[in-house]
N, C-alpha and C positions, 0 to 999 in steps of 0.2 A: 216860274218857280222851278220847273224841272231843269232848266238850263243852269240855274244857280246850284241846285243840289247835286248835279252831276259832277261838280268839281270837288265834292267832299271826298277825301281819301278813305280807303278801306283800312281799318285799324287791325293790327295784330294784337288781339286781346291778351295773349300770353305775355308778349313783350311789354304791353302796357302795365299789367299787374306786376311783372317782374321788376320794372323800373319805378314802381310807385314808392314814394318815401315812407308810407305807413306800413308797419309790420302786418302782413296779410297771410293767412293760412286758409287752406280749404280742407274741411274735414267731412267724412262721410257720416251716415246716420248713426253709426256706433262710436263716433268721436275719433276715428283713426285719421291721421294726417295724410292727405293725398298730395298736397302741394304747399310750398312755402316760397316767399319771395326773398330777395336779398336783404331787405330791411328786417324781415323776421329772423334771418340768420344772424344779423348783427345784434338785434335786441336780445336774442336768446343765447348768443355766443356759442351756437351749436351749428354744425354744418347741415346742409339740406339732406345729405345722404343719411345722417344720423337721426333725422327727425321724421322723414317720410316713412310711413308704415307703422309708426308707433301711436299709441293712444295719446291724445293731446295733453291730458293732465298728467301723463308720465313725463312729459317734456317740460310743461309749464305747470308748476305746482300752484294750486289755488284752493279757495274755500270749497268745502264739501257741497254746498248748494249749487255752485257753478259746475262742479264735476257731474252732479246728477243730471243737470239740464243738458249738458253736452253729450251725455251718454244715453239720453232719452230722445228717440226720434220724434216724439210728440212735441218737443220744444224746438221750434224753427227760428225763434228770435230771442235775443237777450241783449240788454244794455245795462252796464254797470259803471258808475262814476267812481274813480279812484279805488278800483278794486285792488286788493293786495295779492300780489303773485310773487313767485320765485322762479327765475329763469336760469337755465344752465347752472353754472357754479356761482352765479352772482348772489348778492344779498337780496332781501325782499325789496321790491319796487312797487310803485302804485301806477296803475294804468286806467285809462278809460277803455272799456272792453265792449265791443259790439259784435253780435252774431246775427246774421240774416240768412234766409234760405237761398239756395242757388239751384235753379232748374227744377226738374220734377223727380229726381232720383233720391231725394232726401239729403243731398249734399248741402253743406252750409259754409259760408264765408265768415271767418273770424278775424276781426281787426283789433290790433292792440296799439293804443296811442299813449306813450308815457305822459302822465299828468304834468302840468307845467313845472311845478317845483322839481319833480323827478327828472324831467328833461334837462333842466338847468344843471342839476347835480351830475347827470351822466355826461353832459357836454363839457362840464368844467373839471371832471375828475382827472382826466389825463393832463389837462393844463396845469392843475395844481401839482400833480406828481412831477411833471417836467420842470416846473419852476423850482421845486424843492431840490431836484437833482442838479439843476443848473447852478443854484446857489451853493450847494455843497462842493461842486466841482470848481467854482470860482475861487473858493477859499484855498483850494489845493493848487491852483494854477501856478503860482510863483514857485512853489516847492518842486513841481513836476518839470517845469521848463528848464531849470538849471541842470539836472542830470541828463535830460534829453540832449542838450547842447553837447555835453561830454560824450554821450553815446555816438552822436553823429560825427564828432571830431575823431573818435577812435576808429569808426568805420571807414572814414576817409583815409586815415593813415594805413589801415589794413589793405585797402583797395590798391595801394601803390606796390604792395609786396605779394599780392596773391595772384593766382593764375586765372584764366578765363572762367573756369567753373566757380571759383570762389567769388569772383567779381559780381556774379549774379546776386549773391546773398548780401554783399556789402552795399550794392545799389538798392536792394530791397530795404535794407536797414535805414539808409538815408532817406528813401522815399517815405517810409513809415514814420520816421521822426518828423519830417516836414509835415506830413498829414496830421499827426497828433498835435503838433504845435499849432497848426492852423485851427484844428478842432477846439483846442483849449481857448484860443482867442475867440472863436465863435461862441463857446459856452459862456465866456465872460460877458459877451454881448447878450446872450440869452437871459442871463440873470438880471440884466438891466432892462429886459423887455424889448430889445431891439430885434427886428425881423431878420431871418436868415436870407441870404442872397440866393435866389433861385433862377435858373435858366434852363434851356433845353439841354439835357444830358443823355448820353447813351448808357442805359442801365447795365449793359453787358461789360462795359469798361469798369464800372464799380464792382460788379460781381467778380471779374477776373482779378482785380487787385486784392479784393478781400480773400479770395480763395488761394492766391499765391502766398499771402501772409499765413493763412491757416496751414497750408501744406508744408510750409517751411518749418513748422514746429514738429513735423514728422510724428504725428500722433499714431500710435500703433492700433491695429485691429479695427480701424474705422474706414468704411467704404463710402466714398462720395458719389452720389448719382445726380446727374444734371438732366433736367427735362425742360427745355427752353422752347418758347414760341419764337421762331425766326422772323416773324413778320411784325414784331412788337414795335410801335412807334417810339419816338424820343419821349422821355419823361420830363416833366417840369419839376425840377428838384435841385439838389446841391450834391455834387459828386462826393466830397469828403464826408458829408453827413450820411450819404447812402452807403459808403464803404463802412462807416462806423456801425450803422444799423446791421449790416450783413455780418460783420465781424462778431458783434455781440450775439446775434442769433445763432450763427454757425458754431461759435465757441461754446455757447450754452448747450447746444445739441450734442456736441462732442463730449462735454463733461457729463451730461445726463446719461450717456451710454455706459459710463463707468467701466470700460474695457470688456463689455460683453462680446462674445465671439462673432455674433452676426450683426454688430452695430452698423447702422447705415444712417447717413445724413443726406437728405434729398433737397436740392435747391431747384425750384421750378418757377417759371414765369408763365403768365397767361393774360389774355385780354378778356375782361369781364364787362359785359354790357349791363347797364341798369343800375350799378351801384353809385350812390352819391352820398354826400354828407354836408351838414351845415355846421361849420366851425364857430358860428356865432360872431364872425368878424364883419358882418354887414354885407358880405358878398352873396348871401343866399346859398342854395345847395350847389355844390360843385361835384361834377362827375369824376369818379375815381376808377377809371377802367383798367389801369395798369396794376397787375398783381404780381408780387414776388413772394414766394413762400419758402420757409425753411422748416423741414420736418425731420423728426428722428423717431426711431422705433424703440426708444428707451421706456422706462417705467412710467413716465408722465409726471405731471405736477401734482403734489398732494392736494386733496380736495379742500383742505382747510385754508389754503392760501390762494386758490384760483381766483377768487373774487377780488383780491388785492394785489394781483401779480405785477401790475404796472405801477404800484406805489413804491416810493423810495424806501430802502432799508428792509424790504421784504425779500427773504432769500432762504433757501434750504442748504446752501453751501456753508460748511464749517468755517472757511476762511473768506466767505463772500461778504460784500458790503451792501448788496441789494440796490445798486444804482444802475446796473446794466440795462434792465428792461424799462426802468423809468426813463432813462436817457433815450432808448429806442422810441418810446411813446412820444417823448418831447420832440425829437428830431422829425419823426413822421408827421406829427401835428404841425410843426413849423414849416414843413414843405407842403402843407395843405392836405395831408393824407391822414391815414389812420392805421392802427395795427390791432389785430385780433388774435386771441389764443383759443384753441379748441383741441379736444381729444377726439380723434377720428379713427375708430377701430383700435389698432395697435400703434397708431402714430400720434405723436404730439406735434401739432402744427401751428406755426406762427405765420399769419398772412398780413403783409403790408400792402395797402392799396394807395395808389398815388395818381395825381392827375397827369394826363398826357400834355405834352408841350403844345401850345397853340400853333396851328399851321399858318404860316404867313400867307398873305394874299398872292405873293409872287410864286410861292411853292404850290399853292392850290390851283393856280391857273394852268 
């Protein structure tokens, strides 16, 4: 028996809880949050940094009786089926809530599991938003393609007469026209429910193309900051779709700044262990370790629309159509990923999480 048990590995309990698919929080005897895992961040749509140190019912609004039990060190256990709570800026949801004691210091573990109907609603919300955005774009595709062809033709004529400095911009115009045309073709496929073609892509090539396009607009008073993980592996996704996601998020960030003098848009990448999602496509939970985030230090999204931010036709812009973020959510989902919005201190942050490209057996050898 001892020979058998000696082969059992030693587990990193922090890593185990961090990667657990159930939203898990640790609270002290006064209800103050000490730890949250990635699933809790996703459920609450609030970053770990913004949750730790706060009283749990200030982050997760719930019935008074639950608040009293969590604030009372005499209650070490709690179970509630389909408890009604409100998390982050989202609408009310129903969860199965369980609290158990942890150790001898009065700490407790709180687990939140979306009730089945609620889980289905949460899983399908982005999909419905994306389908609606795709259908709207499909109706406009024919009208958009015609002027795009004219723009590309004009740019090619200009390229023959311009100097080397101007050629850079005409080349960019032609590349963007081709990309948008390809994107429109893909969106027509999206509206018919066809999958997006994904392969191993270099995320930084997509970031470079998106930022070249943004900088060509010569937006005044905006500082761009890049904070990249140089060791990031290839992403399993679609290059043109990734460029479109970044263009939408960076453009939104620039517009949200409204010309404020210290306006900053930050683009960052990171490798995150433990985050996964079940898209309901039969593949089970898929790891999403690749993170690209776009943040701005503008005033943020009004509280009244945060819960519907990724729905089509939801916008604060006077001339906006409210399809940009719905399309971002659609494209992220079709690449097997997800997108989140949060307010983190003075920053509005959008985080896109994507799967890493599978490593071939030859490359791993």
